C-alpha positions in Angstrom: 37.6 -253.5 71.5 37.8 -255.5 68.3 40.5 -255.1 65.7 38.1 -253.0 63.3 37.1 -250.9 66.5 41.0 -250.3 67.1 41.1 -248.6 63.7 38.3 -246.6 64.7 39.9 -245.3 67.7 43.1 -244.4 65.6 40.7 -242.3 63.4 38.9 -240.6 66.2 40.7 -240.4 69.7 44.2 -240.7 68.3 43.9 -238.5 65.4 43.2 -235.5 67.6 45.6 -233.4 65.7 45.6 -229.6 65.6 44.8 -228.6 61.9 46.2 -225.3 61.7 45.0 -223.6 58.5 46.2 -220.4 56.6 45.7 -217.2 58.6 43.4 -215.8 56.0 41.0 -218.7 56.3 39.8 -217.5 59.7 38.6 -219.4 62.4 35.7 -221.1 60.8 38.1 -222.6 58.2 40.0 -223.9 61.2 37.0 -225.7 62.6 36.2 -227.2 59.2 39.7 -228.5 58.6 39.9 -230.0 62.0 36.6 -231.9 61.7 37.3 -233.1 58.4 39.5 -235.5 59.9 38.0 -236.0 63.5 34.8 -234.6 64.7 36.0 -234.8 68.4 39.1 -232.6 68.3 39.0 -229.2 69.6 40.1 -226.2 67.6 42.6 -223.5 69.2 39.6 -221.4 69.8 37.3 -223.9 71.4 37.3 -224.8 75.1 35.1 -227.8 74.7 32.6 -229.6 72.8 29.9 -232.4 72.5 28.8 -234.2 69.4 27.0 -237.4 68.2 28.1 -239.9 65.4 26.2 -242.1 63.3 28.1 -245.0 61.5 26.9 -247.9 59.2 29.1 -250.7 57.7 28.1 -253.7 55.3 30.5 -256.8 55.2 32.5 -257.3 52.0 34.1 -260.5 52.8 37.1 -261.3 55.0 40.7 -262.0 54.7 42.1 -265.5 55.7 45.4 -265.9 57.7 47.4 -266.2 54.7 46.0 -262.6 53.7 43.9 -264.1 50.7 40.4 -262.0 50.2 37.2 -264.3 50.4 33.6 -263.2 49.6 31.0 -263.8 52.2 30.1 -267.0 50.8 26.2 -266.9 51.8 26.7 -264.8 55.0 25.7 -261.2 55.5 26.4 -258.5 58.0 25.2 -255.1 58.8 26.9 -252.9 61.6 25.6 -250.0 63.1 27.2 -247.5 65.8 26.0 -244.4 67.4 28.7 -242.7 69.3 28.4 -239.8 71.8 31.5 -237.8 72.6 32.9 -234.9 74.2 36.2 -233.1 74.9 37.4 -230.2 77.1 40.5 -228.2 77.0 43.1 -228.4 80.0 46.0 -226.4 80.6 45.8 -224.6 77.4 47.7 -227.2 75.3 46.0 -230.4 76.5 42.6 -231.9 75.8 40.5 -234.5 77.5 38.0 -236.5 75.6 35.4 -239.5 76.2 33.5 -241.7 73.6 30.7 -243.8 74.5 29.5 -246.2 71.8 26.3 -248.1 71.2 26.6 -251.1 68.6 24.1 -252.9 66.8 24.5 -255.8 64.4 22.3 -257.6 62.1 24.1 -260.9 61.0 22.8 -263.9 58.8 24.7 -267.0 57.7 23.4 -270.2 55.8 23.2 -272.3 58.9 21.6 -270.3 61.4 19.6 -267.8 59.6 19.8 -264.2 60.8 19.7 -262.5 63.8 19.9 -258.9 65.6 21.9 -257.8 68.7 23.4 -255.0 70.4 24.3 -252.9 73.3 26.6 -250.4 74.8 30.5 -250.8 73.5 33.7 -250.4 75.2 33.9 -246.8 76.5 37.1 -244.8 75.5 38.9 -242.1 77.5 41.9 -240.1 75.7 44.2 -237.3 76.3 46.2 -235.1 73.8 48.8 -232.9 74.6 50.2 -230.6 71.7 53.9 -230.1 72.5 54.2 -227.8 69.4 51.4 -226.2 67.3 51.8 -226.6 63.4 52.7 -223.0 62.6 54.4 -222.1 66.2 57.9 -222.8 64.8 59.1 -222.2 61.5 61.3 -225.4 61.1 59.3 -227.6 63.4 55.9 -229.6 62.6 53.1 -229.6 65.1 53.6 -232.5 67.5 51.2 -234.0 69.9 51.4 -236.8 72.4 48.4 -239.2 72.5 47.1 -241.5 75.2 43.9 -243.5 75.5 42.3 -246.0 77.5 39.5 -248.3 76.7 37.5 -249.8 79.2 35.5 -253.2 79.1 32.1 -251.8 79.4 30.8 -253.8 76.5 29.7 -257.5 76.4 32.4 -259.9 75.5 32.2 -262.8 72.9 31.9 -265.4 75.4 28.9 -263.9 77.0 27.0 -263.4 73.9 23.5 -264.9 73.8 23.1 -265.0 70.1 24.5 -268.0 68.0 26.4 -265.6 65.8 27.4 -263.2 68.6 25.8 -260.2 67.2 25.1 -258.9 70.8 28.9 -258.9 71.5 29.9 -255.4 71.7 33.6 -255.5 73.4 36.7 -257.1 73.8 36.4 -258.0 77.6 39.6 -256.3 78.5 41.4 -253.2 79.2 43.4 -251.5 76.4 46.1 -248.9 76.9 47.1 -246.8 73.8 50.0 -244.2 73.4 51.3 -242.5 70.3 52.5 -239.3 68.6 51.1 -237.2 65.8 53.0 -234.9 63.6 51.5 -232.3 61.0 52.6 -229.7 58.9 50.5 -226.9 57.1 51.3 -226.5 53.4 49.2 -223.6 52.1 45.7 -225.0 51.7 47.0 -228.5 52.7 47.4 -230.1 55.7 49.6 -233.2 56.3 49.4 -235.5 59.4 51.2 -238.6 60.3 50.2 -240.5 63.5 51.7 -243.5 65.1 49.9 -245.5 68.0 50.8 -248.6 69.9 47.9 -250.4 71.9 48.4 -253.2 74.4 45.3 -255.3 75.5 45.5 -257.0 79.3 45.4 -260.9 79.2 41.9 -262.4 79.8 40.8 -265.7 81.7 38.0 -267.4 79.8 37.1 -271.2 80.6 40.3 -272.0 82.4 42.6 -270.5 79.5 44.7 -267.3 79.9 44.9 -265.4 76.4 46.4 -262.4 75.4 46.1 -260.6 72.1 49.4 -259.2 70.4 50.3 -255.5 70.6 48.6 -253.7 68.0 50.2 -250.9 66.0 48.3 -248.4 63.6 50.0 -246.1 61.1 47.8 -243.2 59.9 48.4 -240.7 57.1 45.9 -238.1 56.5 45.8 -235.3 53.7 43.4 -232.3 54.4 42.3 -229.6 52.0 40.4 -226.2 52.5 38.0 -225.9 49.7 36.3 -222.8 50.8 36.3 -220.8 54.2 33.6 -223.1 55.7 34.3 -226.2 54.1 37.4 -228.8 54.1 37.9 -232.1 52.7 40.3 -235.0 53.9 41.5 -238.3 52.7 42.7 -240.8 55.7 44.7 -243.9 54.9 45.0 -246.0 58.0 47.1 -249.6 58.5 46.8 -251.5 61.6 48.7 -254.6 62.3 49.1 -256.9 65.6 51.2 -259.8 66.2 50.2 -263.4 67.1 48.1 -264.1 69.9 49.4 -266.1 73.2 47.2 -268.8 75.0 48.7 -270.0 78.3 51.7 -268.7 77.4 52.2 -270.3 73.9 52.0 -268.5 70.7 49.1 -269.4 68.3 50.4 -269.5 64.8 48.2 -267.7 62.2 46.6 -265.5 64.8 48.3 -262.3 63.4 45.8 -259.5 61.9 46.4 -256.6 59.8 43.8 -254.4 58.0 44.2 -251.3 55.7 41.4 -248.7 55.7 40.9 -245.9 53.2 38.4 -243.0 54.1 37.4 -239.5 52.6 35.8 -237.1 54.7 34.0 -233.7 54.0 33.2 -231.0 57.0 31.2 -228.0 56.9 31.1 -225.3 59.5 27.9 -223.3 59.7 28.9 -221.0 62.9 31.7 -220.9 65.1 30.2 -223.6 67.3 28.2 -225.9 65.1 29.7 -228.0 62.3 28.9 -231.4 60.4 30.8 -234.0 59.0 30.2 -236.9 56.6 32.5 -239.6 55.6 32.9 -242.6 53.3 35.3 -245.5 54.3 36.5 -248.9 53.0 38.9 -251.8 53.6 39.7 -252.7 50.2 38.9 -256.3 49.3 42.0 -257.0 47.7 44.1 -260.3 48.8 47.4 -259.2 50.5 45.9 -255.9 52.1 44.5 -257.7 55.3 44.7 -260.8 57.3 42.7 -262.6 59.7 40.2 -259.7 59.7 36.7 -258.8 57.9 36.7 -256.2 55.5 33.6 -253.7 55.4 32.4 -250.6 53.3 30.6 -247.7 55.1 29.5 -244.1 56.1 29.5 -242.0 58.8 27.7 -238.6 59.8 28.7 -236.4 62.9 27.2 -233.2 64.3 29.3 -231.0 66.7 28.5 -228.3 69.2 31.4 -226.6 70.5 32.0 -224.1 73.3 34.2 -220.9 73.0 
């Protein structure tokens, strides 16, 4: 899992937060509100769901090791992703989920020209357990424990066959994530704050042992019920990680951070069918990122749930 896909995990597997909307809005508004932030989260009346998501992102540039933003300088990149996901309720307050990504990337540089590659990415398994629901107690917010495991099912960078590694689809090691989510309904609004920590196992490549720094992700989401069947949400995600280590020695300047801003709109067509679309961007402003590319993109999801 790359740094960018770590943010993706925070926005899908980790942001599986129960969005409890006003009682007068009925069950369909609950569905719409939940899927405005993440399509793979079960609403209270749902026992399971399956869905698919399409994503496309265009390279804007990158942040160097000092945080300065630089344009693509003759290079270009278009990343595509198709996710298949599912969730199942367990023990009334819990839900388990799986996400299988397929990734494609078109890249071009002034020296090597253009290339296209892709394949299956790193599969993610996640668990959410609601300690409290949003309206269960008058003076307590909704709280949920979050756990995720990302398996190295994708092709790691050192195994790429293309010069620009467009066919690399994974990080090449297992990642364990854990966190907690808080939420509070306020009339037609819903506030959500999520914190995550992710640790990647060390890797042994070409005689060297490398280990990425621990990644921390903070997420703030504000949702709003527009009408009974339609909801919108603004989501701000900030992820950062410390310097990497190679053979036990810290590598200066290898720390990474990134801010992502997203707007999502969700529409429920029945108790069991909903659609979601979103726009997202890593703002191309110096100081908002470090050691990471910046993209702008869109996603579209369709979800079929089971009551």
